C-alpha positions as CSV (number, residue, x, y, z in Angstrom):
1,M,-46.0,44.5,37.9
2,S,-49.0,44.8,36.3
3,E,-50.4,48.1,35.1
4,D,-53.6,49.7,35.1
5,F,-55.2,50.1,31.6
6,L,-56.2,53.8,30.3
7,S,-58.8,55.0,28.5
8,N,-56.0,56.5,26.2
9,D,-54.9,52.7,25.5
10,L,-58.0,52.1,23.0
11,K,-56.6,54.4,20.8
12,L,-56.0,52.4,17.6
13,V,-53.3,53.1,15.3
14,N,-54.3,50.5,12.1
15,I,-54.9,53.7,10.0
16,S,-56.6,51.4,7.0
17,Q,-59.3,50.5,9.4
18,P,-62.0,52.2,8.6
19,T,-63.6,54.9,11.2
20,S,-66.6,56.8,12.4
21,I,-67.1,59.4,15.5
22,I,-69.9,58.3,17.7
23,D,-72.7,60.7,18.3
24,P,-70.6,63.6,21.0
25,K,-73.6,63.0,22.9
26,F,-72.5,59.8,24.0
27,T,-69.5,60.4,24.8
28,F,-70.4,63.5,27.2
29,L,-73.0,61.4,29.2
30,D,-69.6,58.3,29.6
31,K,-67.4,61.1,31.1
32,F,-70.0,62.6,33.2
33,L,-71.1,60.1,34.9
34,E,-67.5,58.9,36.1
35,K,-66.8,62.1,37.5
36,R,-70.4,61.9,39.1
37,L,-69.3,58.4,40.4
38,Q,-65.9,60.2,42.1
39,R,-67.8,62.9,43.4
40,K,-70.1,60.8,45.2
41,I,-67.6,58.3,46.3
42,V,-65.4,61.3,47.6
43,K,-68.9,62.7,49.4
44,G,-69.6,59.5,51.2
45,L,-66.2,59.1,52.6
46,I,-66.5,62.3,54.0
47,D,-69.8,62.1,55.5
48,Q,-68.7,59.0,57.5
49,R,-65.8,60.4,58.7
50,L,-63.3,58.0,56.9
51,I,-61.5,61.0,55.6
52,P,-61.1,64.4,56.6
53,P,-63.1,67.7,54.8
54,D,-59.2,69.2,54.7
55,A,-58.3,66.1,52.4
56,V,-60.1,67.8,49.7
57,K,-59.9,71.6,48.2
58,T,-61.9,73.9,49.0
59,N,-65.6,74.3,47.9
60,T,-65.2,70.8,46.0
61,F,-64.9,67.1,46.1
62,T,-61.4,67.1,44.6
63,L,-59.1,65.5,47.0
64,K,-55.3,66.3,47.9
65,F,-53.8,63.2,47.4
66,N,-50.6,63.9,48.6
67,E,-51.7,64.7,52.0
68,L,-53.6,61.3,52.3
69,S,-52.3,58.5,54.8
70,N,-51.9,55.0,53.4
71,T,-54.5,54.1,55.4
72,Q,-57.3,56.4,53.7
73,L,-55.7,55.4,50.5
74,D,-56.8,51.9,51.4
75,I,-60.3,53.3,52.1
76,L,-60.5,55.0,49.1
77,S,-59.4,52.2,47.3
78,E,-61.7,49.5,49.4
79,A,-64.2,52.2,48.7
80,I,-64.4,52.0,44.8
81,H,-64.0,48.3,44.3
82,N,-67.4,48.5,46.6
83,E,-69.5,51.3,44.8
84,L,-68.3,49.5,41.2
85,Y,-69.6,46.1,42.1
86,K,-72.9,47.4,44.4
87,N,-75.6,45.2,43.3
88,D,-73.8,43.6,40.4
89,D,-75.5,40.4,40.4
90,N,-79.5,42.9,40.2
91,Q,-77.9,45.4,37.8
92,K,-75.6,43.0,35.4
93,S,-78.5,42.1,32.6
94,L,-82.3,41.8,32.5
95,P,-83.9,38.5,32.7
96,P,-84.0,36.2,30.3
97,Q,-87.1,36.1,28.3
98,S,-88.7,34.9,24.5
99,I,-88.7,38.0,22.6
100,Q,-86.2,40.8,24.3
101,S,-87.0,44.4,24.4
102,I,-84.2,46.9,23.5
103,P,-83.5,49.0,26.4
104,T,-83.8,52.7,25.5
105,T,-83.5,54.2,29.1
106,S,-80.8,56.5,30.1
107,L,-78.6,56.3,33.9
108,I,-79.9,60.0,33.7
109,P,-83.3,60.6,35.0
110,T,-85.7,62.0,32.3
111,D,-85.7,65.5,33.5
112,F,-82.3,66.2,33.8
113,M,-81.6,64.8,30.2
114,G,-84.8,67.8,29.3
115,L,-81.9,70.4,30.7
116,L,-79.3,69.0,29.4
117,E,-80.7,68.7,25.9
118,S,-81.9,72.4,26.1
119,E,-79.4,74.2,28.0
120,V,-76.4,72.5,27.2
121,F,-76.6,70.2,23.9
122,S,-78.7,73.1,22.5
123,L,-77.7,76.7,24.0
124,S,-81.0,77.7,22.0
125,S,-82.0,81.8,23.2
126,E,-85.6,80.4,24.0
127,A,-83.8,77.6,26.6
128,N,-81.5,80.7,27.8
129,S,-85.0,83.1,28.4
130,M,-86.0,80.2,30.6
131,N,-83.2,80.1,32.9
132,S,-84.7,82.9,35.5
133,S,-87.7,80.2,36.0
134,S,-87.8,79.2,39.5
135,T,-89.3,75.8,38.5
136,R,-86.3,75.7,35.8
137,E,-83.8,76.7,38.5
138,K,-85.1,73.9,41.2
139,L,-84.3,71.6,38.8
140,W,-80.7,72.5,38.2
141,E,-80.6,72.4,42.0
142,D,-82.1,68.7,41.6
143,F,-79.4,67.7,39.1
144,A,-76.6,69.1,41.0
145,R,-77.4,67.0,43.9
146,W,-78.2,64.2,42.4
147,A,-74.5,64.4,40.3
148,Y,-73.2,65.0,44.1
149,F,-71.5,68.4,43.0
150,F,-70.4,70.5,45.8
151,I,-73.9,72.5,47.2
152,G,-72.1,75.8,47.7
153,P,-72.3,79.9,46.8
154,N,-74.4,80.4,43.5
155,F,-73.8,76.6,42.9
156,R,-76.8,76.1,40.4
157,K,-74.8,78.2,38.2
158,Q,-71.1,76.5,38.7
159,F,-73.0,73.2,37.6
160,R,-74.7,74.5,34.7
161,D,-70.9,75.6,33.5
162,H,-69.4,73.1,34.5
163,C,-72.0,70.7,32.4
164,R,-71.6,73.4,29.5
165,R,-67.5,73.3,29.8
166,L,-67.5,69.3,29.5
167,W,-70.0,69.6,26.5
168,L,-67.8,72.4,24.4
169,K,-65.0,70.1,25.3
170,I,-66.3,67.3,23.8
171,E,-68.1,69.0,20.7
172,H,-64.9,70.7,19.8
173,A,-63.1,66.9,19.7
174,V,-65.1,65.7,17.4
175,V,-65.7,65.3,13.4
176,H,-69.2,65.5,12.8
177,G,-71.1,64.1,9.8
178,I,-72.5,60.9,10.6
179,D,-76.1,60.3,10.7
180,L,-77.6,58.5,13.9
181,K,-80.9,58.8,13.4
182,G,-82.1,55.1,13.3
183,Y,-79.8,52.2,13.8
184,L,-77.1,51.9,11.7
185,H,-76.4,48.3,10.3
186,I,-72.9,47.4,9.8
187,F,-72.2,44.6,7.4
188,N,-68.1,45.0,6.4
189,P,-65.6,45.7,9.2
190,Q,-65.4,49.5,10.8
191,C,-64.5,51.4,14.2
192,F,-66.9,53.5,15.8
193,K,-65.0,56.1,18.3
194,N,-65.6,58.4,20.9
195,A,-64.9,62.2,20.8
196,F,-61.8,61.8,22.3
197,G,-60.5,58.9,19.6
198,E,-61.2,55.8,22.2
199,T,-62.7,53.0,20.4
200,L,-66.1,51.9,21.5
201,V,-66.6,49.6,19.2
202,D,-64.5,47.5,16.8
203,F,-65.5,45.3,14.1
204,F,-62.6,43.4,12.2
205,D,-61.6,41.0,10.0
206,L,-59.4,37.8,11.8
207,T,-57.5,37.2,7.8
208,N,-56.9,33.5,8.9
209,P,-60.0,30.7,8.1
210,V,-58.4,27.7,8.9
211,A,-57.5,29.1,12.5
212,V,-61.7,29.8,12.4
213,K,-62.7,27.1,10.8
214,E,-60.6,24.7,13.3
215,A,-62.2,26.9,16.6
216,Q,-65.9,25.6,14.6
217,M,-64.8,22.3,14.6
218,V,-63.6,21.8,18.0
219,V,-66.1,23.7,19.8
220,N,-68.7,21.9,18.0
221,Q,-67.5,18.6,18.7
222,Y,-67.3,19.7,22.7
223,Y,-70.9,21.2,22.7
224,D,-72.1,17.8,21.3
225,H,-70.1,15.5,23.3
226,T,-71.1,17.6,26.4
227,R,-74.7,17.8,25.5
228,T,-74.9,14.3,25.1
229,H,-73.1,12.8,28.5
230,P,-74.8,14.2,31.2
231,S,-72.0,13.3,33.5
232,H,-69.2,15.2,31.6
233,Q,-71.5,18.6,32.3
234,S,-70.2,21.1,34.7
235,K,-72.5,23.0,36.6
236,N,-72.5,26.0,33.9
237,F,-73.0,24.1,31.2
238,A,-75.7,22.2,32.7
239,K,-77.5,25.8,33.6
240,D,-76.2,28.4,31.5
241,L,-74.6,27.0,28.6
242,S,-71.5,28.4,29.3
243,E,-68.0,27.9,30.4
244,H,-64.8,29.9,31.0
245,F,-61.3,28.8,30.7
246,C,-58.1,29.5,32.3
247,G,-57.4,32.4,34.7
248,F,-60.2,34.4,37.1
249,T,-59.6,36.7,39.7
250,D,-63.1,38.0,41.1
251,S,-62.8,39.0,44.8
252,N,-59.8,36.3,45.4
253,N,-56.5,37.6,46.7
254,E,-54.4,35.5,43.7
255,P,-55.7,34.2,40.2
256,Y,-56.8,30.9,40.4
257,T,-57.4,28.2,37.1
258,T,-61.4,28.2,36.9
259,A,-63.6,25.1,37.9
260,N,-63.9,24.4,34.0
261,T,-60.5,24.3,33.0
262,V,-59.6,21.4,35.3
263,S,-63.0,19.7,34.7
264,N,-63.3,19.3,39.1
265,H,-67.2,18.0,37.9
266,C,-65.5,15.1,36.1
267,R,-62.1,14.4,35.6
268,E,-62.6,12.2,32.4
269,H,-64.1,15.3,30.6
270,L,-60.2,16.5,31.8
271,G,-59.7,15.4,27.9
272,C,-62.3,17.1,26.2
273,V,-61.2,20.4,27.8
274,Q,-57.8,20.1,27.1
275,K,-58.4,19.0,23.3
276,L,-60.8,22.3,23.2
277,I,-58.7,24.7,24.3
278,K,-55.6,23.0,21.9
279,G,-58.3,23.5,19.5
280,L,-58.7,27.5,19.9
281,Q,-55.1,28.2,19.9
282,P,-55.1,29.2,16.1
283,L,-58.0,31.4,17.1
284,S,-56.7,33.1,20.0
285,N,-52.9,33.7,18.1
286,A,-55.5,35.7,15.1
287,V,-57.1,37.8,18.0
288,N,-53.8,38.4,19.9
289,D,-51.9,39.3,16.6
290,Y,-54.6,41.8,15.8
291,F,-54.8,43.6,19.3
292,N,-50.7,44.1,18.8
293,N,-50.9,45.3,15.7
294,T,-54.1,47.8,16.5
295,Y,-53.5,48.6,20.1
296,P,-49.8,48.1,20.9
297,V,-49.8,50.2,24.2
298,L,-53.1,48.1,25.2
299,Y,-51.8,44.8,24.2
300,A,-48.2,45.5,25.9
301,K,-49.9,46.4,29.2
302,M,-51.8,42.8,28.8
303,K,-49.2,40.6,28.1
304,R,-47.2,42.0,31.1
305,L,-50.3,41.3,33.7
306,D,-48.9,39.3,36.6
307,L,-51.0,36.4,37.2
308,G,-48.9,34.0,39.2
309,P,-47.0,30.4,38.7
310,N,-50.3,28.0,39.3
311,V,-52.3,30.0,36.2
312,P,-52.2,28.9,32.5
313,K,-52.2,32.0,30.2
314,S,-53.5,29.4,27.1
315,F,-54.8,32.5,25.3
316,G,-52.0,34.6,24.8
317,A,-52.6,37.8,26.7
318,F,-56.1,37.4,27.7
319,P,-56.5,35.9,31.4
320,T,-60.0,34.7,30.9
321,V,-62.0,32.9,27.4
322,A,-65.7,32.2,27.9
323,I,-67.6,30.1,25.5
324,N,-71.2,30.2,24.9
325,F,-72.9,27.0,23.4
326,N,-75.4,27.6,21.3
327,A,-76.7,30.5,23.5
328,I,-77.3,34.4,22.7
329,C,-76.5,37.0,25.0
330,Q,-80.1,39.1,26.9
331,F,-79.2,42.9,26.8
332,H,-76.6,43.9,30.0
333,R,-73.4,45.5,30.8
334,D,-70.4,43.4,32.0
335,L,-70.0,45.5,35.0
336,K,-66.8,43.4,36.1
337,D,-64.9,43.8,32.9
338,H,-62.3,46.2,33.0
339,R,-63.7,49.5,31.9
340,N,-60.7,50.8,29.7
341,T,-60.7,46.8,28.2
342,L,-61.8,45.6,25.1
343,C,-63.9,42.5,25.3
344,V,-63.9,40.1,22.2
345,V,-66.8,38.1,20.9
346,C,-65.6,35.5,17.7
347,P,-69.2,34.2,17.0
348,L,-69.1,30.0,15.5
349,G,-71.7,28.3,13.0
350,I,-73.5,28.9,10.3
351,F,-76.8,31.1,11.3
352,E,-78.9,33.6,10.2
353,G,-79.7,36.7,13.2
354,G,-77.8,36.8,16.5
355,E,-76.9,40.3,15.3
356,L,-74.7,42.2,18.1
357,T,-76.3,45.0,19.1
358,F,-75.8,48.8,21.1
359,P,-78.9,49.9,21.9
360,E,-76.6,53.3,23.1
361,L,-74.8,53.7,20.3
362,R,-77.9,52.2,17.6
363,L,-75.6,50.1,16.4
364,V,-76.5,46.9,14.7
365,V,-73.4,45.0,13.9
366,H,-73.8,42.1,11.7
367,V,-71.3,39.6,12.6
368,K,-70.3,36.1,11.4
369,Q,-68.1,33.4,11.7
370,G,-64.6,34.9,10.5
371,Y,-64.8,38.0,11.9
372,G,-64.4,39.5,15.4
373,V,-66.3,42.5,17.4
374,A,-63.9,44.2,20.3
375,F,-65.7,46.7,22.4
376,R,-66.1,48.3,25.6
377,S,-68.4,45.5,27.2
378,N,-68.6,47.5,30.9
379,L,-69.5,50.8,29.4
380,L,-71.8,49.7,26.9
381,I,-75.4,47.9,26.9
382,H,-75.0,45.1,24.5
383,G,-76.8,42.0,23.1
384,N,-78.0,39.7,20.5
385,L,-81.0,39.5,18.4
386,P,-83.2,36.4,18.2
387,I,-81.7,34.0,15.9
388,T,-83.8,32.8,13.4
389,V,-82.2,29.7,11.7
390,G,-78.8,27.6,12.5
391,I,-76.2,27.2,15.2
392,R,-74.6,30.0,16.7
393,H,-71.6,29.4,19.6
394,S,-69.5,32.8,20.6
395,V,-66.0,32.7,21.7
396,V,-65.5,35.3,24.5
397,F,-61.6,36.8,25.2
398,Y,-61.7,39.2,28.3
399,I,-60.1,40.9,31.1
400,H,-62.3,41.0,34.6
401,N,-60.9,44.4,36.6
402,T,-59.4,42.8,39.6
403,V,-57.0,40.9,37.1
404,I,-55.4,44.3,38.7
405,K,-54.1,43.6,42.1
406,Q,-50.7,45.3,42.9
407,K,-51.1,48.8,41.8
408,R,-54.9,50.6,41.0
409,L,-54.9,54.2,39.6
410,F,-57.9,56.1,41.2
411,K,-58.1,58.5,38.5
412,S,-58.4,56.1,35.7
413,L,-61.2,54.3,37.0
414,F,-63.3,58.0,37.1
415,A,-61.6,60.3,34.6
416,D,-59.1,60.4,32.4
417,C,-56.0,63.4,32.8
418,E,-57.7,64.5,29.9
419,M,-60.7,65.7,30.7
420,N,-59.8,68.2,33.4
421,V,-62.2,71.0,32.1
422,N,-61.2,73.7,34.6
423,S,-63.4,73.0,36.8
424,D,-62.8,72.5,40.8
425,N,-65.0,69.7,40.7
426,N,-63.0,67.4,38.5
427,L,-60.7,65.7,39.2
428,D,-57.1,66.9,39.7
429,G,-54.8,65.3,37.2
430,S,-51.3,66.8,38.4
431,S,-50.0,64.6,40.7
432,P,-51.5,60.8,39.9
433,K,-51.3,58.7,42.9
434,Y,-51.3,54.8,42.9
435,L,-53.3,53.2,45.5
436,P,-53.0,49.1,47.0
437,P,-56.1,47.2,45.8
438,T,-57.5,47.0,49.0
439,L,-61.3,45.2,48.1
440,G,-64.7,45.0,50.3
441,S,-64.8,42.1,52.1
442,G,-67.8,39.9,50.8
443,N,-70.6,42.1,48.2
444,S,-68.9,40.8,45.1
445,S,-67.9,37.6,45.5
446,V,-69.7,35.7,42.9
447,K,-68.8,32.6,41.3
448,P,-67.8,33.0,37.4
449,K,-71.3,32.1,36.2
450,N,-73.8,33.5,33.5
451,H,-77.3,34.5,34.0
452,R,-77.8,36.4,30.6
453,R,-78.0,33.6,28.0
454,T,-80.8,32.3,26.6
455,H,-81.1,28.7,24.4
456,I,-81.1,29.0,20.6
457,G,-82.8,25.6,20.1
458,M,-81.0,23.0,18.5
459,Y,-82.1,24.0,14.6
460,N,-84.0,26.9,14.0
461,L,-86.0,27.4,17.3
462,Y,-86.0,30.8,18.7
463,I,-89.3,32.8,18.8
């Protein structure tokens, strides 16, 4: 039985790793948007009369799980899936461009961010004196409606208090001292956490140069051979310079082996694929060893993932590996990756540039061959800066959300047990309920392909 992953699994135990706490505002926005999504789904189901109004607590959108039938739980699970993957292809990445800009906009509208800055994050006397302003009260009303807060008596004050309680909860959990003015350039391994000690970005040393060198050699050979033999090129390689190997699920009922793994486009190419996967085993072992030592709870759950009898587990606890051949990522979020797991990027080659950048955290990670970066790919916008010299491949280990098929914890998709800040509009963590994984019919059906990469060029052409 596969288990769902929880954000608490992302607390590292490697105390020798230098760590920094990220600006608590980022944690606030992350948790706030989780709660908004949960309320949005519940409100929508009530409005559509798919669950009865008495299935929620009075004057809230907090579900009474124990009073829901199995059919209603199925409806909830399907609504979760559809909402998570709605318009996924359009929102997953920015369009490719020769010179890409770094996104700076927040998912929360600018006017509402102004309210948070002046009346929640700072709580200045000037801001408090403005609370009686009719314009400002109307803005709080609009903000509450946007956040799908329950609209009842005195709801503006209740929503404002909800935001302040959430902020105080987070602010008191963080150790201040890191200066995030401008982008922070990271050259040495370090871990960055949110206010609750959960890893957001973990830059680490693979500590096995022989394994890394072997991976570089086998990927270079595969790339050179495939590039010069058009009949061996898969559709993914020809279009995106990216291929996915081993297990995949997406909207299927059962995991399946990817087309790139079995090379169904060219049987003669299958030997090349097998040689590539074999050559990546030492690198895979190094990544798995790091996770086992650093995130033991998460890793144990990953190892227990049930992919069925027909899917090879060639990369240890990771179901799927993508390889980007001499290509970099445009800024994007991987919305189909599981929210509470870490994606791992291992660059290969001799190159300059290509730094992995996280605009929301204002971090630039200067990662070279021999190192890896594990991060919350579902949560964080990320992308590469331009390559100036050389050839850069990357091996990416990841876990899709749909790998968890048997049981799914509704609460874990939106809010953590620790995040109950004594507000009736928060998810009730008193009696956890597991839901069957009924998925949407066709809204999320996409093949394993990628639109977010840009070819670097053979030598030093990326301007």
